[in-house]
TORKOL-4160 file (C-alpha; in steps of 0.2 Angstrom, whole numbers, padded with zeros to 4 digits, m for minus):
443
<pt num="1" X="0104" Y="m0109" Z="0153"/>
<pt num="2" X="0099" Y="m0114" Z="0170"/>
<pt num="3" X="0095" Y="m0099" Z="0181"/>
<pt num="4" X="0081" Y="m0096" Z="0194"/>
<pt num="5" X="0072" Y="m0084" Z="0181"/>
<pt num="6" X="0073" Y="m0097" Z="0167"/>
<pt num="7" X="0066" Y="m0110" Z="0179"/>
<pt num="8" X="0052" Y="m0099" Z="0184"/>
<pt num="9" X="0048" Y="m0096" Z="0165"/>
<pt num="10" X="0047" Y="m0114" Z="0162"/>
<pt num="11" X="0036" Y="m0118" Z="0177"/>
<pt num="12" X="0024" Y="m0104" Z="0172"/>
<pt num="13" X="0024" Y="m0110" Z="0154"/>
<pt num="14" X="0020" Y="m0128" Z="0159"/>
<pt num="15" X="0005" Y="m0121" Z="0169"/>
<pt num="16" X="m0001" Y="m0110" Z="0155"/>
<pt num="17" X="0001" Y="m0122" Z="0141"/>
<pt num="18" X="m0013" Y="m0133" Z="0147"/>
<pt num="19" X="m0025" Y="m0121" Z="0141"/>
<pt num="20" X="m0017" Y="m0119" Z="0123"/>
<pt num="21" X="m0019" Y="m0130" Z="0108"/>
<pt num="22" X="m0007" Y="m0145" Z="0109"/>
<pt num="23" X="m0007" Y="m0149" Z="0090"/>
<pt num="24" X="m0002" Y="m0140" Z="0074"/>
<pt num="25" X="0011" Y="m0128" Z="0068"/>
<pt num="26" X="0007" Y="m0115" Z="0081"/>
<pt num="27" X="0010" Y="m0128" Z="0095"/>
<pt num="28" X="0026" Y="m0134" Z="0087"/>
<pt num="29" X="0032" Y="m0116" Z="0087"/>
<pt num="30" X="0028" Y="m0114" Z="0105"/>
<pt num="31" X="0038" Y="m0130" Z="0110"/>
<pt num="32" X="0053" Y="m0124" Z="0099"/>
<pt num="33" X="0052" Y="m0107" Z="0108"/>
<pt num="34" X="0052" Y="m0114" Z="0126"/>
<pt num="35" X="0066" Y="m0126" Z="0121"/>
<pt num="36" X="0076" Y="m0111" Z="0115"/>
<pt num="37" X="0073" Y="m0102" Z="0131"/>
<pt num="38" X="0078" Y="m0117" Z="0141"/>
<pt num="39" X="0094" Y="m0118" Z="0132"/>
<pt num="40" X="0098" Y="m0100" Z="0130"/>
<pt num="41" X="0089" Y="m0090" Z="0144"/>
<pt num="42" X="0085" Y="m0072" Z="0142"/>
<pt num="43" X="0098" Y="m0058" Z="0140"/>
<pt num="44" X="0107" Y="m0051" Z="0154"/>
<pt num="45" X="0116" Y="m0034" Z="0157"/>
<pt num="46" X="0132" Y="m0044" Z="0153"/>
<pt num="47" X="0127" Y="m0045" Z="0135"/>
<pt num="48" X="0134" Y="m0031" Z="0125"/>
<pt num="49" X="0118" Y="m0025" Z="0117"/>
<pt num="50" X="0108" Y="m0026" Z="0133"/>
<pt num="51" X="0119" Y="m0016" Z="0145"/>
<pt num="52" X="0108" Y="m0001" Z="0144"/>
<pt num="53" X="0091" Y="m0011" Z="0146"/>
<pt num="54" X="0082" Y="m0012" Z="0163"/>
<pt num="55" X="0082" Y="m0031" Z="0166"/>
<pt num="56" X="0081" Y="m0032" Z="0185"/>
<pt num="57" X="0062" Y="m0029" Z="0185"/>
<pt num="58" X="0059" Y="m0046" Z="0177"/>
<pt num="59" X="0063" Y="m0054" Z="0194"/>
<pt num="60" X="0046" Y="m0048" Z="0201"/>
<pt num="61" X="0035" Y="m0050" Z="0186"/>
<pt num="62" X="0023" Y="m0064" Z="0181"/>
<pt num="63" X="0026" Y="m0072" Z="0164"/>
<pt num="64" X="0009" Y="m0081" Z="0162"/>
<pt num="65" X="m0003" Y="m0072" Z="0151"/>
<pt num="66" X="m0015" Y="m0060" Z="0160"/>
<pt num="67" X="m0030" Y="m0067" Z="0152"/>
<pt num="68" X="m0036" Y="m0078" Z="0137"/>
<pt num="69" X="m0054" Y="m0073" Z="0138"/>
<pt num="70" X="m0061" Y="m0059" Z="0126"/>
<pt num="71" X="m0075" Y="m0056" Z="0138"/>
<pt num="72" X="m0064" Y="m0054" Z="0153"/>
<pt num="73" X="m0052" Y="m0042" Z="0145"/>
<pt num="74" X="m0066" Y="m0031" Z="0137"/>
<pt num="75" X="m0074" Y="m0029" Z="0154"/>
<pt num="76" X="m0059" Y="m0020" Z="0160"/>
<pt num="77" X="m0059" Y="m0008" Z="0146"/>
<pt num="78" X="m0073" Y="0003" Z="0139"/>
<pt num="79" X="m0074" Y="0013" Z="0123"/>
<pt num="80" X="m0072" Y="0029" Z="0132"/>
<pt num="81" X="m0055" Y="0024" Z="0139"/>
<pt num="82" X="m0048" Y="0023" Z="0121"/>
<pt num="83" X="m0041" Y="0038" Z="0111"/>
<pt num="84" X="m0051" Y="0043" Z="0095"/>
<pt num="85" X="m0048" Y="0031" Z="0080"/>
<pt num="86" X="m0037" Y="0038" Z="0067"/>
<pt num="87" X="m0048" Y="0045" Z="0053"/>
<pt num="88" X="m0049" Y="0033" Z="0038"/>
<pt num="89" X="m0041" Y="0018" Z="0047"/>
<pt num="90" X="m0049" Y="0001" Z="0051"/>
<pt num="91" X="m0046" Y="m0001" Z="0069"/>
<pt num="92" X="m0043" Y="m0018" Z="0078"/>
<pt num="93" X="m0042" Y="m0017" Z="0097"/>
<pt num="94" X="m0033" Y="m0030" Z="0108"/>
<pt num="95" X="m0034" Y="m0030" Z="0127"/>
<pt num="96" X="m0019" Y="m0038" Z="0136"/>
<pt num="97" X="m0015" Y="m0047" Z="0119"/>
<pt num="98" X="m0033" Y="m0053" Z="0116"/>
<pt num="99" X="m0044" Y="m0047" Z="0102"/>
<pt num="100" X="m0059" Y="m0036" Z="0109"/>
<pt num="101" X="m0072" Y="m0036" Z="0095"/>
<pt num="102" X="m0083" Y="m0025" Z="0105"/>
<pt num="103" X="m0070" Y="m0011" Z="0105"/>
<pt num="104" X="m0066" Y="m0014" Z="0086"/>
<pt num="105" X="m0080" Y="m0004" Z="0078"/>
<pt num="106" X="m0073" Y="m0005" Z="0060"/>
<pt num="107" X="m0065" Y="m0020" Z="0052"/>
<pt num="108" X="m0066" Y="m0017" Z="0034"/>
<pt num="109" X="m0048" Y="m0017" Z="0028"/>
<pt num="110" X="m0050" Y="m0018" Z="0009"/>
<pt num="111" X="m0037" Y="m0029" Z="0001"/>
<pt num="112" X="m0030" Y="m0033" Z="0018"/>
<pt num="113" X="m0035" Y="m0049" Z="0026"/>
<pt num="114" X="m0034" Y="m0047" Z="0045"/>
<pt num="115" X="m0036" Y="m0063" Z="0055"/>
<pt num="116" X="m0036" Y="m0067" Z="0074"/>
<pt num="117" X="m0021" Y="m0078" Z="0077"/>
<pt num="118" X="m0031" Y="m0087" Z="0090"/>
<pt num="119" X="m0044" Y="m0091" Z="0077"/>
<pt num="120" X="m0032" Y="m0098" Z="0064"/>
<pt num="121" X="m0034" Y="m0117" Z="0061"/>
<pt num="122" X="m0021" Y="m0127" Z="0070"/>
<pt num="123" X="m0016" Y="m0135" Z="0054"/>
<pt num="124" X="m0012" Y="m0118" Z="0046"/>
<pt num="125" X="0006" Y="m0111" Z="0047"/>
<pt num="126" X="0009" Y="m0094" Z="0053"/>
<pt num="127" X="0008" Y="m0080" Z="0039"/>
<pt num="128" X="0025" Y="m0073" Z="0043"/>
<pt num="129" X="0041" Y="m0084" Z="0044"/>
<pt num="130" X="0054" Y="m0070" Z="0047"/>
<pt num="131" X="0056" Y="m0076" Z="0065"/>
<pt num="132" X="0068" Y="m0091" Z="0061"/>
<pt num="133" X="0075" Y="m0103" Z="0074"/>
<pt num="134" X="0092" Y="m0094" Z="0074"/>
<pt num="135" X="0084" Y="m0078" Z="0081"/>
<pt num="136" X="0080" Y="m0087" Z="0097"/>
<pt num="137" X="0098" Y="m0087" Z="0102"/>
<pt num="138" X="0103" Y="m0069" Z="0098"/>
<pt num="139" X="0096" Y="m0052" Z="0103"/>
<pt num="140" X="0078" Y="m0058" Z="0099"/>
<pt num="141" X="0076" Y="m0070" Z="0113"/>
<pt num="142" X="0061" Y="m0060" Z="0120"/>
<pt num="143" X="0053" Y="m0065" Z="0103"/>
<pt num="144" X="0054" Y="m0083" Z="0109"/>
<pt num="145" X="0046" Y="m0078" Z="0125"/>
<pt num="146" X="0031" Y="m0070" Z="0115"/>
<pt num="147" X="0030" Y="m0086" Z="0104"/>
<pt num="148" X="0029" Y="m0097" Z="0119"/>
<pt num="149" X="0015" Y="m0087" Z="0129"/>
<pt num="150" X="0005" Y="m0077" Z="0116"/>
<pt num="151" X="m0013" Y="m0082" Z="0115"/>
<pt num="152" X="m0019" Y="m0070" Z="0102"/>
<pt num="153" X="m0014" Y="m0057" Z="0090"/>
<pt num="154" X="m0016" Y="m0050" Z="0072"/>
<pt num="155" X="m0011" Y="m0060" Z="0057"/>
<pt num="156" X="m0012" Y="m0049" Z="0041"/>
<pt num="157" X="m0010" Y="m0053" Z="0023"/>
<pt num="158" X="m0011" Y="m0041" Z="0009"/>
<pt num="159" X="m0013" Y="m0046" Z="m0009"/>
<pt num="160" X="m0007" Y="m0036" Z="m0023"/>
<pt num="161" X="m0020" Y="m0023" Z="m0028"/>
<pt num="162" X="m0032" Y="m0027" Z="m0042"/>
<pt num="163" X="m0043" Y="m0015" Z="m0051"/>
<pt num="164" X="m0036" Y="0000" Z="m0042"/>
<pt num="165" X="m0043" Y="m0007" Z="m0025"/>
<pt num="166" X="m0029" Y="m0006" Z="m0012"/>
<pt num="167" X="m0028" Y="m0010" Z="0007"/>
<pt num="168" X="m0036" Y="0002" Z="0019"/>
<pt num="169" X="m0024" Y="0009" Z="0032"/>
<pt num="170" X="m0025" Y="m0002" Z="0048"/>
<pt num="171" X="m0023" Y="0003" Z="0066"/>
<pt num="172" X="m0019" Y="m0010" Z="0079"/>
<pt num="173" X="m0022" Y="m0004" Z="0096"/>
<pt num="174" X="m0014" Y="m0014" Z="0110"/>
<pt num="175" X="m0021" Y="m0010" Z="0127"/>
<pt num="176" X="m0012" Y="m0016" Z="0143"/>
<pt num="177" X="m0024" Y="m0016" Z="0158"/>
<pt num="178" X="m0017" Y="m0030" Z="0169"/>
<pt num="179" X="m0005" Y="m0027" Z="0183"/>
<pt num="180" X="0012" Y="m0035" Z="0179"/>
<pt num="181" X="0012" Y="m0046" Z="0195"/>
<pt num="182" X="m0004" Y="m0053" Z="0190"/>
<pt num="183" X="0001" Y="m0058" Z="0172"/>
<pt num="184" X="0009" Y="m0052" Z="0156"/>
<pt num="185" X="0002" Y="m0045" Z="0140"/>
<pt num="186" X="0009" Y="m0053" Z="0124"/>
<pt num="187" X="0004" Y="m0042" Z="0108"/>
<pt num="188" X="0008" Y="m0051" Z="0092"/>
<pt num="189" X="0008" Y="m0046" Z="0074"/>
<pt num="190" X="0012" Y="m0057" Z="0059"/>
<pt num="191" X="0012" Y="m0047" Z="0043"/>
<pt num="192" X="0014" Y="m0053" Z="0025"/>
<pt num="193" X="0013" Y="m0042" Z="0009"/>
<pt num="194" X="0012" Y="m0051" Z="m0007"/>
<pt num="195" X="0022" Y="m0045" Z="m0022"/>
<pt num="196" X="0018" Y="m0027" Z="m0027"/>
<pt num="197" X="0006" Y="m0025" Z="m0012"/>
<pt num="198" X="0006" Y="m0010" Z="m0001"/>
<pt num="199" X="0000" Y="m0006" Z="0017"/>
<pt num="200" X="0000" Y="0008" Z="0030"/>
<pt num="201" X="0000" Y="0001" Z="0047"/>
<pt num="202" X="m0002" Y="0010" Z="0064"/>
<pt num="203" X="0004" Y="0000" Z="0079"/>
<pt num="204" X="m0001" Y="0008" Z="0095"/>
<pt num="205" X="0003" Y="0003" Z="0113"/>
<pt num="206" X="m0005" Y="0011" Z="0128"/>
<pt num="207" X="m0011" Y="0008" Z="0146"/>
<pt num="208" X="m0029" Y="0008" Z="0153"/>
<pt num="209" X="m0032" Y="0004" Z="0172"/>
<pt num="210" X="m0016" Y="m0002" Z="0179"/>
<pt num="211" X="0000" Y="0008" Z="0174"/>
<pt num="212" X="0011" Y="m0006" Z="0181"/>
<pt num="213" X="0009" Y="m0018" Z="0166"/>
<pt num="214" X="0022" Y="m0030" Z="0159"/>
<pt num="215" X="0021" Y="m0031" Z="0140"/>
<pt num="216" X="0031" Y="m0042" Z="0128"/>
<pt num="217" X="0027" Y="m0037" Z="0110"/>
<pt num="218" X="0032" Y="m0046" Z="0094"/>
<pt num="219" X="0030" Y="m0041" Z="0076"/>
<pt num="220" X="0036" Y="m0052" Z="0061"/>
<pt num="221" X="0036" Y="m0044" Z="0044"/>
<pt num="222" X="0038" Y="m0052" Z="0027"/>
<pt num="223" X="0038" Y="m0040" Z="0011"/>
<pt num="224" X="0038" Y="m0049" Z="m0006"/>
<pt num="225" X="0045" Y="m0042" Z="m0022"/>
<pt num="226" X="0040" Y="m0024" Z="m0024"/>
<pt num="227" X="0029" Y="m0023" Z="m0009"/>
<pt num="228" X="0028" Y="m0006" Z="0001"/>
<pt num="229" X="0025" Y="m0005" Z="0020"/>
<pt num="230" X="0023" Y="0011" Z="0030"/>
<pt num="231" X="0023" Y="0006" Z="0048"/>
<pt num="232" X="0020" Y="0018" Z="0062"/>
<pt num="233" X="0024" Y="0012" Z="0080"/>
<pt num="234" X="0018" Y="0023" Z="0095"/>
<pt num="235" X="0022" Y="0018" Z="0112"/>
<pt num="236" X="0012" Y="0027" Z="0126"/>
<pt num="237" X="0012" Y="0014" Z="0140"/>
<pt num="238" X="0009" Y="0019" Z="0158"/>
<pt num="239" X="0022" Y="0027" Z="0169"/>
<pt num="240" X="0027" Y="0011" Z="0178"/>
<pt num="241" X="0025" Y="m0001" Z="0164"/>
<pt num="242" X="0039" Y="m0013" Z="0158"/>
<pt num="243" X="0040" Y="m0016" Z="0139"/>
<pt num="244" X="0051" Y="m0028" Z="0129"/>
<pt num="245" X="0047" Y="m0026" Z="0110"/>
<pt num="246" X="0054" Y="m0036" Z="0096"/>
<pt num="247" X="0052" Y="m0033" Z="0077"/>
<pt num="248" X="0060" Y="m0044" Z="0064"/>
<pt num="249" X="0057" Y="m0040" Z="0045"/>
<pt num="250" X="0063" Y="m0048" Z="0029"/>
<pt num="251" X="0063" Y="m0038" Z="0013"/>
<pt num="252" X="0063" Y="m0046" Z="m0005"/>
<pt num="253" X="0069" Y="m0038" Z="m0021"/>
<pt num="254" X="0064" Y="m0020" Z="m0023"/>
<pt num="255" X="0053" Y="m0020" Z="m0007"/>
<pt num="256" X="0052" Y="m0004" Z="0003"/>
<pt num="257" X="0049" Y="m0002" Z="0022"/>
<pt num="258" X="0046" Y="0015" Z="0030"/>
<pt num="259" X="0047" Y="0012" Z="0049"/>
<pt num="260" X="0043" Y="0026" Z="0060"/>
<pt num="261" X="0043" Y="0025" Z="0079"/>
<pt num="262" X="0039" Y="0037" Z="0094"/>
<pt num="263" X="0042" Y="0030" Z="0111"/>
<pt num="264" X="0036" Y="0041" Z="0126"/>
<pt num="265" X="0029" Y="0029" Z="0139"/>
<pt num="266" X="0034" Y="0015" Z="0151"/>
<pt num="267" X="0046" Y="0015" Z="0166"/>
<pt num="268" X="0057" Y="0004" Z="0156"/>
<pt num="269" X="0056" Y="0001" Z="0137"/>
<pt num="270" X="0067" Y="m0010" Z="0127"/>
<pt num="271" X="0065" Y="m0011" Z="0108"/>
<pt num="272" X="0075" Y="m0024" Z="0097"/>
<pt num="273" X="0074" Y="m0022" Z="0078"/>
<pt num="274" X="0081" Y="m0034" Z="0065"/>
<pt num="275" X="0079" Y="m0030" Z="0047"/>
<pt num="276" X="0086" Y="m0041" Z="0033"/>
<pt num="277" X="0087" Y="m0033" Z="0016"/>
<pt num="278" X="0088" Y="m0050" Z="0007"/>
<pt num="279" X="0083" Y="m0045" Z="m0011"/>
<pt num="280" X="0092" Y="m0033" Z="m0023"/>
<pt num="281" X="0086" Y="m0015" Z="m0022"/>
<pt num="282" X="0077" Y="m0017" Z="m0006"/>
<pt num="283" X="0075" Y="m0001" Z="0004"/>
<pt num="284" X="0073" Y="0004" Z="0022"/>
<pt num="285" X="0069" Y="0021" Z="0029"/>
<pt num="286" X="0069" Y="0021" Z="0048"/>
<pt num="287" X="0065" Y="0036" Z="0059"/>
<pt num="288" X="0064" Y="0034" Z="0078"/>
<pt num="289" X="0061" Y="0046" Z="0092"/>
<pt num="290" X="0064" Y="0042" Z="0111"/>
<pt num="291" X="0059" Y="0053" Z="0125"/>
<pt num="292" X="0063" Y="0050" Z="0143"/>
<pt num="293" X="0059" Y="0059" Z="0159"/>
<pt num="294" X="0061" Y="0057" Z="0178"/>
<pt num="295" X="0069" Y="0039" Z="0180"/>
<pt num="296" X="0063" Y="0032" Z="0163"/>
<pt num="297" X="0074" Y="0020" Z="0153"/>
<pt num="298" X="0072" Y="0020" Z="0134"/>
<pt num="299" X="0083" Y="0008" Z="0125"/>
<pt num="300" X="0083" Y="0003" Z="0106"/>
<pt num="301" X="0094" Y="m0009" Z="0097"/>
<pt num="302" X="0092" Y="m0009" Z="0078"/>
<pt num="303" X="0102" Y="m0022" Z="0067"/>
<pt num="304" X="0100" Y="m0019" Z="0048"/>
<pt num="305" X="0108" Y="m0033" Z="0037"/>
<pt num="306" X="0112" Y="m0029" Z="0019"/>
<pt num="307" X="0112" Y="m0046" Z="0011"/>
<pt num="308" X="0110" Y="m0041" Z="m0008"/>
<pt num="309" X="0117" Y="m0029" Z="m0020"/>
<pt num="310" X="0111" Y="m0011" Z="m0022"/>
<pt num="311" X="0101" Y="m0011" Z="m0005"/>
<pt num="312" X="0098" Y="0006" Z="0004"/>
<pt num="313" X="0095" Y="0011" Z="0022"/>
<pt num="314" X="0092" Y="0028" Z="0030"/>
<pt num="315" X="0092" Y="0028" Z="0049"/>
<pt num="316" X="0087" Y="0043" Z="0059"/>
<pt num="317" X="0086" Y="0044" Z="0078"/>
<pt num="318" X="0082" Y="0058" Z="0089"/>
<pt num="319" X="0082" Y="0056" Z="0108"/>
<pt num="320" X="0078" Y="0068" Z="0123"/>
<pt num="321" X="0083" Y="0063" Z="0141"/>
<pt num="322" X="0076" Y="0074" Z="0155"/>
<pt num="323" X="0076" Y="0072" Z="0174"/>
<pt num="324" X="0086" Y="0056" Z="0178"/>
<pt num="325" X="0081" Y="0047" Z="0162"/>
<pt num="326" X="0092" Y="0036" Z="0151"/>
<pt num="327" X="0089" Y="0035" Z="0133"/>
<pt num="328" X="0100" Y="0024" Z="0122"/>
<pt num="329" X="0100" Y="0019" Z="0103"/>
<pt num="330" X="0112" Y="0007" Z="0096"/>
<pt num="331" X="0111" Y="0006" Z="0077"/>
<pt num="332" X="0121" Y="m0008" Z="0069"/>
<pt num="333" X="0123" Y="m0009" Z="0050"/>
<pt num="334" X="0131" Y="m0025" Z="0042"/>
<pt num="335" X="0135" Y="m0025" Z="0024"/>
<pt num="336" X="0138" Y="m0043" Z="0017"/>
<pt num="337" X="0151" Y="m0048" Z="0005"/>
<pt num="338" X="0139" Y="m0049" Z="m0010"/>
<pt num="339" X="0130" Y="m0033" Z="m0006"/>
<pt num="340" X="0139" Y="m0022" Z="m0018"/>
<pt num="341" X="0132" Y="m0005" Z="m0021"/>
<pt num="342" X="0125" Y="m0003" Z="m0004"/>
<pt num="343" X="0120" Y="0014" Z="0002"/>
<pt num="344" X="0118" Y="0017" Z="0020"/>
<pt num="345" X="0116" Y="0033" Z="0030"/>
<pt num="346" X="0115" Y="0035" Z="0049"/>
<pt num="347" X="0110" Y="0051" Z="0059"/>
<pt num="348" X="0109" Y="0048" Z="0078"/>
<pt num="349" X="0107" Y="0063" Z="0089"/>
<pt num="350" X="0103" Y="0065" Z="0108"/>
<pt num="351" X="0098" Y="0080" Z="0118"/>
<pt num="352" X="0102" Y="0081" Z="0136"/>
<pt num="353" X="0088" Y="0091" Z="0145"/>
<pt num="354" X="0092" Y="0086" Z="0163"/>
<pt num="355" X="0108" Y="0088" Z="0174"/>
<pt num="356" X="0107" Y="0069" Z="0179"/>
<pt num="357" X="0100" Y="0063" Z="0162"/>
<pt num="358" X="0110" Y="0051" Z="0151"/>
<pt num="359" X="0110" Y="0049" Z="0132"/>
<pt num="360" X="0120" Y="0035" Z="0123"/>
<pt num="361" X="0120" Y="0034" Z="0104"/>
<pt num="362" X="0131" Y="0021" Z="0096"/>
<pt num="363" X="0133" Y="0019" Z="0077"/>
<pt num="364" X="0141" Y="0003" Z="0071"/>
<pt num="365" X="0146" Y="m0002" Z="0053"/>
<pt num="366" X="0152" Y="m0019" Z="0048"/>
<pt num="367" X="0157" Y="m0019" Z="0029"/>
<pt num="368" X="0163" Y="m0034" Z="0020"/>
<pt num="369" X="0164" Y="m0027" Z="0002"/>
<pt num="370" X="0172" Y="m0012" Z="m0005"/>
<pt num="371" X="0159" Y="m0006" Z="m0017"/>
<pt num="372" X="0148" Y="0003" Z="m0005"/>
<pt num="373" X="0143" Y="0021" Z="0001"/>
<pt num="374" X="0141" Y="0021" Z="0020"/>
<pt num="375" X="0141" Y="0036" Z="0032"/>
<pt num="376" X="0136" Y="0039" Z="0050"/>
<pt num="377" X="0135" Y="0053" Z="0062"/>
<pt num="378" X="0132" Y="0053" Z="0081"/>
<pt num="379" X="0131" Y="0068" Z="0092"/>
<pt num="380" X="0125" Y="0071" Z="0110"/>
<pt num="381" X="0123" Y="0089" Z="0117"/>
<pt num="382" X="0112" Y="0101" Z="0126"/>
<pt num="383" X="0101" Y="0115" Z="0119"/>
<pt num="384" X="0109" Y="0127" Z="0108"/>
<pt num="385" X="0114" Y="0142" Z="0118"/>
<pt num="386" X="0113" Y="0154" Z="0103"/>
<pt num="387" X="0096" Y="0148" Z="0097"/>
<pt num="388" X="0090" Y="0150" Z="0115"/>
<pt num="389" X="0097" Y="0167" Z="0116"/>
<pt num="390" X="0088" Y="0171" Z="0100"/>
<pt num="391" X="0071" Y="0166" Z="0106"/>
<pt num="392" X="0074" Y="0175" Z="0123"/>
<pt num="393" X="0078" Y="0191" Z="0114"/>
<pt num="394" X="0061" Y="0190" Z="0105"/>
<pt num="395" X="0051" Y="0190" Z="0121"/>
<pt num="396" X="0049" Y="0172" Z="0125"/>
<pt num="397" X="0052" Y="0166" Z="0143"/>
<pt num="398" X="0065" Y="0153" Z="0146"/>
<pt num="399" X="0054" Y="0138" Z="0149"/>
<pt num="400" X="0044" Y="0141" Z="0133"/>
<pt num="401" X="0060" Y="0144" Z="0123"/>
<pt num="402" X="0067" Y="0128" Z="0129"/>
<pt num="403" X="0052" Y="0118" Z="0124"/>
<pt num="404" X="0051" Y="0125" Z="0107"/>
<pt num="405" X="0069" Y="0120" Z="0104"/>
<pt num="406" X="0065" Y="0102" Z="0110"/>
<pt num="407" X="0050" Y="0102" Z="0098"/>
<pt num="408" X="0062" Y="0107" Z="0084"/>
<pt num="409" X="0074" Y="0094" Z="0088"/>
<pt num="410" X="0061" Y="0081" Z="0085"/>
<pt num="411" X="0055" Y="0088" Z="0068"/>
<pt num="412" X="0067" Y="0077" Z="0058"/>
<pt num="413" X="0057" Y="0062" Z="0064"/>
<pt num="414" X="0039" Y="0070" Z="0065"/>
<pt num="415" X="0041" Y="0077" Z="0047"/>
<pt num="416" X="0043" Y="0060" Z="0040"/>
<pt num="417" X="0026" Y="0055" Z="0045"/>
<pt num="418" X="0016" Y="0055" Z="0028"/>
<pt num="419" X="m0001" Y="0050" Z="0035"/>
<pt num="420" X="m0009" Y="0067" Z="0038"/>
<pt num="421" X="m0022" Y="0062" Z="0051"/>
<pt num="422" X="m0009" Y="0052" Z="0061"/>
<pt num="423" X="0003" Y="0067" Z="0060"/>
<pt num="424" X="m0010" Y="0079" Z="0067"/>
<pt num="425" X="m0013" Y="0067" Z="0081"/>
<pt num="426" X="0005" Y="0065" Z="0086"/>
<pt num="427" X="0008" Y="0084" Z="0085"/>
<pt num="428" X="m0006" Y="0086" Z="0097"/>
<pt num="429" X="0000" Y="0073" Z="0109"/>
<pt num="430" X="0019" Y="0076" Z="0109"/>
<pt num="431" X="0018" Y="0092" Z="0118"/>
<pt num="432" X="0010" Y="0083" Z="0132"/>
<pt num="433" X="0025" Y="0071" Z="0132"/>
<pt num="434" X="0036" Y="0086" Z="0134"/>
<pt num="435" X="0026" Y="0091" Z="0149"/>
<pt num="436" X="0021" Y="0107" Z="0141"/>
<pt num="437" X="0003" Y="0115" Z="0139"/>
<pt num="438" X="0010" Y="0132" Z="0132"/>
<pt num="439" X="0019" Y="0123" Z="0118"/>
<pt num="440" X="0003" Y="0115" Z="0113"/>
<pt num="441" X="m0005" Y="0131" Z="0112"/>
<pt num="442" X="0009" Y="0139" Z="0101"/>
<pt num="443" X="0009" Y="0125" Z="0088"/>
């Protein structure tokens, strides 16, 4: 697709590619990705699943990576700039997509092997292959952009636990520090869990320095038979940051994925999620919260494909839009012809907390077999007047009462966080995202 934006991406890639390895599987993947971008281009607002995303900002951003030097990136960020590590987790810090060993104090992850993508041998293929070529032409086209430009990232492989020793919880902290007009940040995670393995992964995105970053993140996940993943994704980027995020996952027989996401930052954030339940008995539990204020745009598209019998999905979304913000969630469930016994439940709810705010929730079901149990519910409304009156009658002022009700609205997502240290951290930070000091003191 020949457009001025596509032409500029190709030009910047040609310049950046001179500094990248020109041989091996990773180089082949880069070339396939840029070829797909040349043919397809990036999505536009005319694409049905992108009509709520903020795409105009791409015209003024630079696509070449901000930096490929660990020394240069670490110089822009100091340990004091980072939040405290989650207790009990092995932390790995990446600045503008590049691993920063000086900011990663603990790298003992037990049964999990964590490798820098930049350090992987050119002859070694990527760990995760969930990102197949067909995804370059769909809603995952920003994944191709990441594959073309990413210079580093985390490749994680977890073997099945032996002798009672499992994987230590891992925290990946992706810090954006460069201005979006100077260069982009390309965080990348390639995750593979062997049969029967389990892992708790915290993926966190935040800004230090410039709050005007351009971040294009990609995560590919493969869960082998009976593997279990608890994946927590926290997006806390700066007030003027632009984020495009793509997660693709493939689950084998009896694999289980618990995906939790809380998005509070960025001027415009778009998350694309595609999960393939490819093995019989695979399970997905997805719980996502999106908060927007002022003129923020927070958009999520989640496609879950049931491709095998007796697979199960539970999908929960809670969104709050205040000021003139726009929060959207498009959840699509596809049940294939041979996926008899599928059980799918969707609960999508939005809360309007501003006179000019907008909430869009869209549940979709495509079912190609009769032997299923699928349900969905979607509601958008304002704060409950009866509950507000109840709190006012007990002496709370109106602002505090409204903030408590907002907190209660998010409880369906927060309550599903089973890692105690992380849950305490989120409970301490969310009141700040709701712009409330009083609420923090009451909790």
